[in-house]
C-alpha positions in Angstrom: 11.6 0.6 10.1 10.5 3.7 8.0 11.0 3.0 4.0 9.2 4.5 1.1 6.0 3.2 0.1 5.9 1.3 -3.4 5.6 -1.7 -5.8 8.3 -3.4 -7.0 8.8 -4.7 -10.4 10.6 -8.1 -11.1 11.7 -8.9 -14.6 10.6 -12.4 -15.6 12.5 -12.3 -18.7 15.7 -12.0 -16.7 15.1 -14.7 -14.4 14.5 -17.2 -17.3 17.5 -16.2 -19.7 19.9 -16.5 -16.6 18.7 -19.7 -15.1 18.6 -21.1 -18.8 22.0 -20.4 -19.7 23.2 -21.9 -16.2 21.7 -25.0 -16.8 22.8 -25.4 -20.0 26.5 -24.4 -19.3 25.8 -27.2 -16.2 24.6 -29.8 -18.8 27.4 -29.4 -21.6 29.9 -29.5 -18.6 28.7 -32.8 -17.5 28.7 -34.2 -21.2 31.8 -33.0 -21.9 33.7 -34.3 -18.5 31.6 -38.0 -19.0 33.3 -37.9 -22.6 37.0 -36.9 -21.6 36.6 -39.7 -18.8 35.0 -42.4 -21.2 38.0 -41.9 -23.5 40.4 -42.3 -21.1 39.2 -45.3 -20.2 38.7 -46.8 -23.2 42.5 -46.0 -24.2 44.0 -47.8 -21.2 41.2 -50.6 -20.9 40.6 -52.4 -24.4 37.0 -53.5 -24.5 35.8 -56.6 -26.6 32.4 -56.7 -28.0 30.6 -59.8 -29.6 27.6 -58.3 -31.4 25.1 -60.4 -33.2 23.4 -59.6 -36.4 19.8 -59.3 -34.3 21.5 -56.9 -31.3 23.4 -55.1 -34.5 20.1 -54.2 -36.4 18.6 -53.2 -33.0 21.2 -50.7 -32.2 21.1 -49.3 -35.5 17.2 -49.0 -35.7 17.6 -47.3 -32.4 20.0 -44.8 -33.4 18.0 -44.0 -36.6 15.0 -43.7 -34.5 16.6 -41.4 -32.3 18.5 -39.2 -35.0 15.6 -39.1 -36.9 12.5 -39.2 -35.0 12.9 -38.0 -31.4 15.1 -35.6 -32.1 13.4 -33.8 -34.9 10.2 -33.8 -32.4 12.0 -32.7 -29.4 13.4 -29.8 -31.1 10.0 -28.7 -32.4 8.7 -29.2 -29.2 11.2 -27.4 -27.3 11.2 -24.6 -30.4 7.3 -24.0 -29.9 8.2 -24.0 -26.1 10.5 -21.3 -26.5 8.4 -19.1 -28.9 5.6 -19.3 -26.7 7.4 -18.0 -23.6 9.0 -15.2 -25.8 5.3 -14.1 -26.7 4.2 -14.0 -23.1 7.4 -12.3 -22.0 6.5 -9.5 -25.1 3.5 -8.9 -24.2 4.4 -8.7 -20.1 6.9 -5.8 -21.0 4.2 -4.5 -23.2 1.6 -4.4 -20.4 4.2 -3.3 -17.8 5.1 -0.2 -20.3 1.7 0.6 -20.9 0.9 0.6 -16.8 4.2 2.7 -16.3 2.8 5.3 -19.3 -0.9 5.2 -17.2 1.0 5.6 -14.3 2.8 8.8 -15.4 -0.4 10.4 -16.9 -2.4 9.7 -13.8 0.5 11.4 -11.8 0.4 14.5 -14.5 -3.4 14.5 -13.9 -3.2 14.6 -10.2 -0.6 17.3 -10.0 -1.9 19.6 -12.6 -5.7 19.4 -11.0 -4.4 19.5 -7.3 -3.1 22.9 -8.4 -5.8 24.0 -10.2 -8.5 23.2 -7.6 -6.2 24.0 -4.5 -6.2 27.6 -5.6 -9.5 28.6 -6.1 -11.1 26.6 -3.1 -8.4 28.2 -0.8 -9.4 31.5 -2.4 -13.1 30.5 -1.6 -12.5 29.4 1.7 -10.4 32.2 2.5 -13.1 34.8 1.2 -15.9 33.0 3.4 -13.9 33.0 6.5 -13.7 36.6 6.2 -17.8 36.8 5.7 -17.9 34.5 9.0 -15.5 36.9 10.6 -18.1 40.1 9.9 -15.0 42.1 8.7 -17.4 43.1 5.8 -20.6 43.7 7.8 -23.2 42.1 9.5 -24.8 39.2 8.1 -28.3 37.7 9.1 -29.0 34.2 9.9 -29.7 33.1 6.8 -26.6 34.2 5.2 -24.2 33.1 8.0 -25.6 29.4 7.4 -25.4 29.5 3.9 -21.4 30.8 3.9 -21.2 28.0 6.8 -22.3 25.3 4.3 -20.1 27.0 1.8 -17.2 27.2 4.0 -18.0 23.5 5.0 -18.3 22.0 1.6 -15.2 23.7 0.6 -13.1 22.0 3.5 -14.5 18.6 2.6 -13.6 19.0 -0.9 -10.0 20.0 -0.2 -9.7 17.1 2.2 -10.8 14.7 -0.8 -7.9 16.2 -2.9 -5.5 15.9 -0.3 -6.4 12.4 0.3 -6.4 11.1 -3.2 -3.3 12.6 -4.1 -1.7 10.9 -0.6 -3.2 7.6 -2.0 -1.4 8.5 -5.3 1.8 9.1 -4.0 1.6 5.9 -1.7 0.8 3.9 -4.9 3.2 5.3 -6.9 6.1 5.1 -4.3 6.8 8.5 -4.3 6.0 9.4 -0.6 9.3 9.6 1.4 8.9 8.5 5.3 11.6 10.7 6.6 11.9 9.0 10.5 12.9 10.9 13.8 12.5 10.2 17.7 8.9 12.0 18.8 7.2 12.8 22.0 4.2 10.8 21.8 3.0 13.1 24.7 3.8 16.1 22.5 2.2 14.9 19.3 -1.1 14.3 21.5 -1.2 17.3 22.6 -0.8 19.2 19.0 -3.6 17.2 17.9 -5.9 17.7 20.6 -5.7 21.5 20.4 -6.9 21.3 16.6 -9.7 19.2 17.0 -10.6 20.3 20.3 -13.2 22.9 18.7 -14.9 20.4 16.8 -15.5 18.2 19.5 -16.7 21.2 21.6 -19.3 21.8 19.0 -21.0 18.7 19.9 -20.3 18.9 23.4 -17.8 16.1 23.3 -15.2 15.3 25.5 -11.6 15.0 24.1 -9.0 13.6 26.3 -5.3 12.8 25.9 -3.4 10.2 27.9 0.7 9.2 27.2 3.4 9.1 29.7 5.8 12.0 29.3 8.9 9.9 28.4 7.3 8.0 25.8 8.6 8.3 22.4 7.9 6.7 19.1 10.3 6.5 15.9 8.1 8.4 12.8 8.0 10.7 10.8 6.1 13.9 12.4 4.2 15.0 9.8 2.8 11.8 8.9 2.2 10.5 12.6 0.3 14.0 13.3 -1.9 12.9 10.2 -2.6 9.4 11.3 -3.5 10.9 14.6 -5.7 13.6 12.9 -7.5 11.2 10.7 -8.4 8.5 13.4 -9.2 11.5 16.1 -11.2 13.2 13.6 -13.3 9.9 12.5 -14.2 9.6 16.2 -15.6 13.1 16.4 -17.7 12.9 13.3 -19.4 9.6 13.9 -20.1 9.8 17.8 -23.1 11.5 18.7 -23.3 14.4 21.0 -22.4 14.3 24.5 -19.8 11.5 23.5 -16.5 10.6 24.8 -13.1 10.3 22.6 -10.0 8.9 24.2 -6.4 9.2 22.9 -4.1 7.0 24.8 -0.7 5.3 24.4 1.7 2.7 26.2 4.6 0.8 25.5 3.8 -2.8 24.5 6.9 -5.5 23.4 9.5 -2.8 22.3 7.1 -1.1 20.3 4.3 1.9 21.4 0.8 1.2 21.0 -1.9 4.0 20.4 -5.5 3.7 20.6 -8.5 6.3 19.8 -11.4 5.0 21.9 -15.1 6.7 21.6 -18.4 5.5 22.5 -20.3 6.0 19.0 -22.5 3.5 17.3 -19.6 0.9 16.4 -18.7 -1.4 13.6 -20.6 -4.2 12.6 -18.4 -7.1 12.5 -18.8 -8.3 9.0 -17.6 -4.8 7.7 -14.4 -4.6 10.3 -12.0 -5.9 7.4 -13.1 -3.5 5.0 -13.2 -0.3 6.6 -9.4 0.0 5.6 -10.3 -0.1 1.7 -10.5 2.5 -0.4 -13.6 4.6 -0.6 -15.8 1.9 1.3 -18.0 3.5 3.8 -19.7 1.8 7.0 -23.3 1.6 5.9 -24.6 2.6 9.1 -22.3 5.5 9.4 -22.7 7.1 5.8 -25.8 9.0 6.7 -24.2 10.8 9.7 -21.9 12.8 8.0 -20.3 13.5 4.6 -16.9 11.3 3.9 -14.5 10.0 1.3 -14.0 6.8 2.3 -10.0 7.2 1.9 -9.3 8.4 5.3 -8.5 4.9 6.9 -7.0 3.8 3.7 -4.2 6.5 3.8 -4.0 5.4 7.7 -3.2 2.1 6.9 -0.7 3.0 3.8 1.0 5.7 6.5 1.2 3.1 9.4 2.6 0.2 7.2 5.1 2.6 5.8 6.6 2.7 9.0 6.7 -0.9 9.8 3.4 -0.5 11.9 0.3 -2.4 11.8 -3.5 -1.1 12.3 -6.7 -2.4 13.2 -10.4 -1.9 14.3 -12.1 -3.4 17.5 -15.7 -2.6 17.4 -18.9 -3.8 18.3 -22.8 -2.5 17.1 -23.5 0.2 20.0 -20.6 -0.2 22.0 -18.0 2.4 20.3 -15.1 1.8 18.4 -11.3 1.2 19.1 -8.6 1.7 16.7 -5.4 0.6 17.7 -2.1 1.8 15.9 1.4 0.1 16.7 4.3 1.7 15.5 8.1 1.0 16.3 9.5 2.8 20.0 13.0 4.6 19.9 15.6 2.3 17.4 
């Protein structure tokens, strides 16, 4: 099931107030009912009580202790507990309000910075593409190399900004997932067409395999983003002449998608951490630039679709990313 990604907050103060009133009401009702029944019983059944002076003294002493010792002490304890709870509730409310203010400030900051950074970055990338296209004249090898570095660095920074914004939207619960029935083979074709030039630069083999009638219930843009991140990672960390395979098959009413490569793999002790924000595997950190956000975004998007993702890999044996998403509802 697709849903919005976010964090739900519960007011503990409301829970305590409502439950306290309910308990007090039940207690008063029971006392009233017991008192009325005792009154009618005594009216209809006269009771003779023989009390000695010692018994009477003990009763008076007991009543005195209850009225002047036990009840005041109990009242003081209850009052202190209530005040303590109110202080805790007040502190929780203040912390919640401060967190909400900080979250709003962060959202405004990221929104403004994304616009301020993306606009000049797109200009840099556009002009670097024009220069590499030789529309402004021929370039020597050194100039081509420098402009290629500018273009590569700009794209890396643009992806970093996009990943940070996506993660921020997910944490703030503002990323809407609009699901529809999608052809897996069709989406596979779009992803492979977009990423094949990157694979060809490293002389890698990139293939996709999915049944024509296999469909998944997902958001088209986010589903493509999940696959682009996974396949892009496989291309980046798989050496030249490597092999990357994208495959899908039905599994127990769901769709199981796998991205396999024959790259360096992931050590067992690091597999559980690869989906953490900003975490990068030590062995692959030197193979290319990265933000450490791609897999974290993938996990959040997959979970927003009601699915799961896991990494199966061994050092030197390649990596296999498995995503399980709902099939047609």
